[in-house]
ZANUKOL-764539 format. One record per residue (C-alpha): residue number from 1; residue in one letter; chain; z, x, y. Coordinates in Angstrom, 1 decimal. Layout:
BEGIN
> num	residuo	cadena	z	x	y
> NUM	a	A	Z	X	Y
...
//
This chain:
BEGIN
> num	residuo	cadena	z	x	y
> 1	m	A	92.0	57.6	65.8
> 2	v	A	90.5	54.4	64.6
> 3	e	A	89.6	55.8	61.2
> 4	s	A	93.3	56.2	60.3
> 5	f	A	94.3	52.6	61.0
> 6	e	A	95.9	52.2	57.5
> 7	d	A	98.0	55.3	58.1
> 8	i	A	99.1	53.8	61.5
> 9	k	A	100.4	50.7	59.8
> 10	k	A	102.2	52.7	57.2
> 11	d	A	103.9	54.8	59.8
> 12	f	A	105.2	51.7	61.5
> 13	l	A	106.2	50.2	58.1
> 14	f	A	103.9	47.2	58.8
> 15	t	A	103.5	45.4	55.5
> 16	d	A	101.8	42.3	54.1
> 17	e	A	105.1	40.5	54.6
> 18	d	A	105.0	41.2	58.3
> 19	v	A	101.4	39.8	58.4
> 20	q	A	102.5	36.6	56.7
> 21	r	A	105.4	36.1	59.1
> 22	i	A	103.1	36.6	62.1
> 23	l	A	100.6	34.1	60.6
> 24	k	A	103.4	31.5	60.5
> 25	l	A	103.8	32.1	64.2
> 26	k	A	100.1	31.4	64.9
> 27	p	A	100.2	27.6	65.5
> 28	v	A	103.5	28.0	67.4
> 29	m	A	102.3	30.8	69.8
> 30	e	A	98.7	29.6	70.3
> 31	k	A	99.9	26.6	72.4
> 32	y	A	101.5	29.1	74.8
> 33	a	A	98.3	31.0	75.4
> 34	d	A	97.5	29.6	78.9
> 35	e	A	101.1	29.9	80.0
> 36	f	A	101.0	33.5	78.8
> 37	i	A	98.0	34.2	81.0
> 38	d	A	99.6	32.6	84.1
> 39	r	A	102.9	34.3	83.7
> 40	f	A	101.2	37.7	82.9
> 41	y	A	99.2	37.5	86.1
> 42	s	A	102.3	36.6	88.1
> 43	y	A	104.0	39.6	86.6
> 44	i	A	101.3	42.2	87.3
> 45	s	A	100.9	40.9	90.8
> 46	h	A	103.9	43.1	91.8
> 47	f	A	102.0	46.2	90.8
> 48	a	A	100.9	48.2	93.9
> 49	d	A	97.4	48.8	92.6
> 50	t	A	96.6	45.5	90.9
> 51	k	A	94.0	44.6	93.5
> 52	k	A	92.4	48.0	93.0
> 53	y	A	91.4	47.1	89.4
> 54	l	A	91.1	43.3	89.8
> 55	n	A	89.4	43.1	93.1
> 56	t	A	86.8	40.3	92.5
> 57	e	A	86.9	36.8	91.0
> 58	e	A	84.4	37.8	88.4
> 59	k	A	86.6	40.7	87.2
> 60	i	A	89.6	38.4	87.1
> 61	r	A	87.8	35.8	85.0
> 62	k	A	86.5	38.4	82.6
> 63	h	A	89.9	40.0	82.3
> 64	k	A	91.6	36.7	81.7
> 65	r	A	89.2	35.9	78.9
> 66	a	A	89.7	39.3	77.3
> 67	l	A	93.4	39.0	77.7
> 68	k	A	93.5	35.6	76.1
> 69	k	A	91.3	36.8	73.2
> 70	w	A	93.7	39.8	72.6
> 71	y	A	96.7	37.4	72.7
> 72	l	A	95.2	35.1	70.1
> 73	d	A	94.1	38.0	67.9
> 74	l	A	97.7	39.2	67.9
> 75	f	A	98.6	36.2	65.7
> 76	s	A	95.3	36.1	63.7
> 77	g	A	96.7	38.0	60.6
> 78	k	A	93.5	40.2	60.6
> 79	y	A	94.6	43.7	61.3
> 80	d	A	91.7	45.7	59.8
> 81	y	A	89.3	48.4	61.0
> 82	e	A	87.6	46.0	63.4
> 83	y	A	90.8	45.0	65.0
> 84	f	A	91.8	48.7	65.7
> 85	v	A	88.3	49.5	67.0
> 86	k	A	88.7	46.7	69.6
> 87	l	A	92.1	48.1	70.6
> 88	y	A	90.7	51.6	70.9
> 89	k	A	87.8	50.4	73.1
> 90	i	A	90.3	48.7	75.4
> 91	s	A	92.2	52.0	75.6
> 92	e	A	89.0	53.9	76.5
> 93	t	A	88.2	51.3	79.2
> 94	h	A	91.7	51.8	80.7
> 95	v	A	91.1	55.6	80.8
> 96	k	A	87.6	55.1	82.3
> 97	i	A	88.9	53.0	85.2
> 98	g	A	91.9	55.3	85.7
> 99	l	A	94.6	52.7	84.9
> 100	p	A	98.0	54.5	84.8
> 101	t	A	99.8	54.3	81.4
> 102	h	A	102.9	53.2	83.3
> 103	y	A	101.3	49.8	84.0
> 104	i	A	100.4	49.4	80.3
> 105	n	A	104.0	50.2	79.2
> 106	s	A	105.4	47.9	81.8
> 107	s	A	103.0	45.1	80.8
> 108	f	A	104.1	45.4	77.2
> 109	n	A	107.7	45.0	78.2
> 110	f	A	106.8	41.7	79.7
> 111	i	A	104.7	40.7	76.7
> 112	r	A	107.5	41.5	74.3
> 113	n	A	110.0	39.5	76.3
> 114	f	A	107.6	36.5	76.6
> 115	i	A	106.9	36.3	72.9
> 116	i	A	110.6	36.7	71.9
> 117	q	A	111.5	34.0	74.4
> 118	k	A	109.0	31.6	72.8
> 119	i	A	110.1	32.5	69.3
> 120	n	A	113.7	31.8	70.3
> 121	q	A	112.7	28.4	71.6
> 122	e	A	110.8	27.4	68.5
> 123	l	A	113.0	29.0	65.7
> 124	g	A	116.4	29.3	67.3
> 125	l	A	118.9	31.8	66.2
> 126	t	A	118.0	31.9	62.5
> 127	e	A	117.2	34.5	59.9
> 128	e	A	113.6	33.5	60.0
> 129	r	A	113.6	34.1	63.8
> 130	n	A	115.1	37.6	63.3
> 131	k	A	112.4	38.6	60.7
> 132	a	A	109.6	37.2	62.9
> 133	v	A	110.8	39.2	65.9
> 134	t	A	111.0	42.3	63.8
> 135	s	A	107.4	41.8	62.5
> 136	i	A	105.8	41.0	65.9
> 137	g	A	107.7	43.9	67.3
> 138	k	A	106.1	46.3	64.9
> 139	l	A	102.6	44.9	65.7
> 140	l	A	103.3	45.2	69.5
> 141	d	A	104.4	48.8	69.0
> 142	i	A	101.2	49.5	67.0
> 143	n	A	99.1	47.9	69.8
> 144	l	A	100.9	50.0	72.4
> 145	d	A	100.4	53.2	70.4
> 146	v	A	96.6	52.6	70.0
> 147	l	A	96.2	51.4	73.6
> 148	t	A	97.6	54.7	74.9
> 149	s	A	95.9	56.9	72.3
> 150	a	A	92.8	57.5	74.4
> 151	y	A	95.0	58.9	77.2
> 152	r	A	96.5	61.4	74.8
> 153	e	A	93.1	62.4	73.3
> 154	e	A	91.6	62.9	76.8
> 155	e	A	94.5	65.2	77.8
> 156	l	A	94.3	67.1	74.5
> 157	s	A	90.5	67.5	74.7
> 158	k	A	90.8	69.1	78.1
> 159	y	A	93.3	71.6	76.7
> 160	v	A	91.4	72.2	73.4
> 161	y	A	88.2	73.2	75.1
> 162	m	A	89.9	75.7	77.4
> 163	t	A	89.4	79.4	76.7
> 164	a	A	92.4	81.6	75.9
> 165	i	A	92.3	83.0	79.4
> 166	e	A	92.2	79.5	81.0
> 167	k	A	95.2	78.5	78.9
> 168	h	A	97.2	81.5	80.0
> 169	i	A	96.2	80.9	83.7
> 170	l	A	97.3	77.2	83.3
> 171	k	A	100.7	78.2	81.9
> 172	f	A	101.2	80.9	84.5
> 173	s	A	100.3	78.5	87.3
> 174	k	A	102.8	75.9	86.0
> 175	r	A	105.6	78.4	85.8
> 176	f	A	104.7	79.9	89.2
> 177	t	A	104.6	76.4	90.8
> 178	d	A	108.1	75.6	89.3
> 179	l	A	109.3	78.9	90.7
> 180	l	A	108.0	78.1	94.1
> 181	e	A	109.7	74.7	94.0
> 182	f	A	113.1	76.3	93.2
> 183	g	A	112.4	78.9	95.9
> 184	l	A	111.9	76.1	98.4
> 185	v	A	115.2	74.6	97.5
> 186	l	A	116.9	78.0	97.9
> 187	a	A	115.2	78.5	101.2
> 188	l	A	116.4	75.1	102.4
> 189	i	A	120.0	76.1	101.4
> 190	i	A	119.7	79.3	103.4
> 191	v	A	118.3	77.4	106.4
> 192	s	A	121.1	74.9	106.2
> 193	f	A	123.6	77.7	106.5
> 194	f	A	121.8	79.0	109.6
> 195	g	A	121.8	75.4	110.9
> 196	f	A	125.5	75.2	110.5
> 197	s	A	126.0	78.6	112.2
> 198	l	A	123.9	77.4	115.1
> 199	f	A	126.0	74.3	115.4
> 200	a	A	129.2	76.4	115.2
> 201	k	A	128.0	78.8	117.8
> 202	d	A	127.0	76.0	120.3
> 203	f	A	130.3	74.2	119.6
> 204	y	A	132.2	77.4	120.3
> 205	h	A	130.4	77.9	123.6
> 206	l	A	131.1	74.2	124.6
> 207	i	A	134.8	74.4	123.7
> 208	f	A	135.4	77.6	125.7
> 209	m	A	133.2	76.5	128.6
> 210	h	A	130.7	79.3	128.2
> 211	v	A	127.9	76.7	129.0
> 212	d	A	127.6	73.7	131.2
> 213	y	A	129.4	70.7	129.7
> 214	t	A	126.3	68.4	129.7
> 215	y	A	124.0	71.2	128.4
> 216	g	A	126.5	71.9	125.6
> 217	i	A	126.7	68.3	124.4
> 218	l	A	122.9	67.9	124.4
> 219	t	A	122.5	71.1	122.5
> 220	i	A	125.1	70.1	119.8
> 221	l	A	123.3	66.7	119.5
> 222	g	A	120.1	68.6	118.9
> 223	d	A	121.8	70.8	116.3
> 224	l	A	123.0	67.7	114.4
> 225	l	A	119.5	66.3	114.5
> 226	i	A	118.2	69.4	112.8
> 227	l	A	120.9	69.4	110.2
> 228	w	A	120.2	65.8	109.4
> 229	a	A	116.5	66.5	108.9
> 230	i	A	117.3	69.5	106.7
> 231	v	A	119.5	67.3	104.5
> 232	e	A	116.8	64.7	104.2
> 233	l	A	114.2	67.3	103.3
> 234	m	A	116.5	68.8	100.7
> 235	n	A	117.1	65.4	99.1
> 236	e	A	113.4	64.8	98.9
> 237	e	A	112.8	68.2	97.3
> 238	l	A	115.5	67.5	94.7
> 239	n	A	114.0	64.1	94.0
> 240	h	A	110.6	65.9	93.5
> 241	l	A	112.1	68.3	91.1
> 242	k	A	113.4	65.4	89.0
> 243	g	A	109.9	64.0	88.7
> 244	g	A	109.7	61.8	91.8
> 245	s	A	106.9	62.0	94.4
> 246	f	A	107.5	64.2	97.4
> 247	a	A	107.6	62.4	100.8
> 248	i	A	105.7	64.3	103.5
> 249	t	A	107.7	62.1	105.9
> 250	a	A	110.7	64.4	105.4
> 251	f	A	108.7	67.3	106.9
> 252	i	A	107.6	65.1	109.8
> 253	a	A	111.2	64.0	110.4
> 254	l	A	112.3	67.7	110.6
> 255	a	A	109.5	68.5	113.1
> 256	i	A	110.5	65.4	115.2
> 257	a	A	114.2	66.5	115.1
> 258	a	A	113.3	70.1	116.2
> 259	i	A	111.2	68.8	119.2
> 260	l	A	113.8	66.3	120.2
> 261	r	A	116.4	69.1	120.3
> 262	k	A	114.0	71.0	122.6
> 263	i	A	113.5	67.8	124.8
> 264	l	A	117.3	67.3	125.1
> 265	i	A	117.7	70.9	126.4
> 266	i	A	114.8	71.1	128.8
> 267	s	A	115.6	67.6	130.2
> 268	l	A	118.2	69.3	132.3
> 269	s	A	115.5	71.5	134.0
> 270	p	A	113.6	69.5	136.6
> 271	e	A	111.0	72.3	137.0
> 272	k	A	109.9	71.8	133.4
> 273	k	A	108.5	68.3	133.8
> 274	m	A	105.1	69.2	132.4
> 275	d	A	106.7	70.7	129.2
> 276	l	A	108.8	67.6	128.9
> 277	i	A	105.6	65.4	129.0
> 278	i	A	103.9	67.6	126.4
> 279	y	A	106.8	67.5	124.0
> 280	g	A	107.1	63.8	124.5
> 281	m	A	103.4	63.3	123.6
> 282	i	A	103.9	65.4	120.5
> 283	v	A	106.9	63.3	119.4
> 284	l	A	104.9	60.2	120.0
> 285	v	A	102.1	61.4	117.7
> 286	l	A	104.5	62.6	115.0
> 287	s	A	106.4	59.3	115.2
> 288	l	A	103.2	57.3	114.8
> 289	s	A	102.3	59.5	111.8
> 290	y	A	105.8	59.0	110.3
> 291	w	A	105.6	55.2	110.8
> 292	l	A	102.1	55.0	109.2
> 293	l	A	103.2	57.0	106.1
> 294	y	A	106.5	55.1	105.8
> 295	k	A	104.6	51.8	105.9
> 296	q	A	102.1	53.0	103.3
> 297	n	A	104.9	54.1	101.0
> 298	k	A	106.8	50.8	101.5
> 299	n	A	103.6	48.8	100.6
> 300	r	A	103.2	50.9	97.4
> 301	a	A	106.9	50.4	96.5
//
């Protein structure tokens, strides 16, 4: 990767004119270095895993020094082999510590906005400003490309060293998993029809007084709980198919709804007090699990 740095600049149409424009920005942007560090840290503080990677004062100080060095080098005008080697080493470090590329992309969005904001303050809405923004934009894109290159190479290397049989197994597993995902959605659709039929049946018995009035109402309430849980579970699965994470809390909610329906029904039978206590304890445990998972997901969000 680092051997082809000249080709990278050509691909991004990064010319000597761009270098000269960025060099003119150097005295302007250097005075904002400390502000950049402060605002950058304020920005990344909203990432859920920031403390996972920057968990000591020493790591934070070291990272701030490295970040400031990278920021100043951005306007140095020296974009040679050594510059690209430094970027690639940063990329390897990110892969080594397991930093998600999402955080890198998000950080560059902040960096780009910060730099453009300062250029606007210094140069105003002029032709010089437009050219400077274009040039620094190319350089930032080059940086982002190199800083994520190690991720691509790691993924590629894993695939390259697979045997033909392993590659076929990997492709089959992916297709089979996708098939199971769609099968689960189909199963949920079928189950929802059965849930509606159960609701319709209990509603019919209640209307025509085939069951005790109180028993019928509690049964219907239990059916509605089940249907609500199925809808939530289906929404989670559809979200998962679109690329989102799957929330296990949806399964727990379905289990809670099913047991609550059972509790509503047996609550009318005094002789089943022990069953009622057991079901109540199960709901308590499931509810506690649901709350802990929900709190964990909320903290991550």
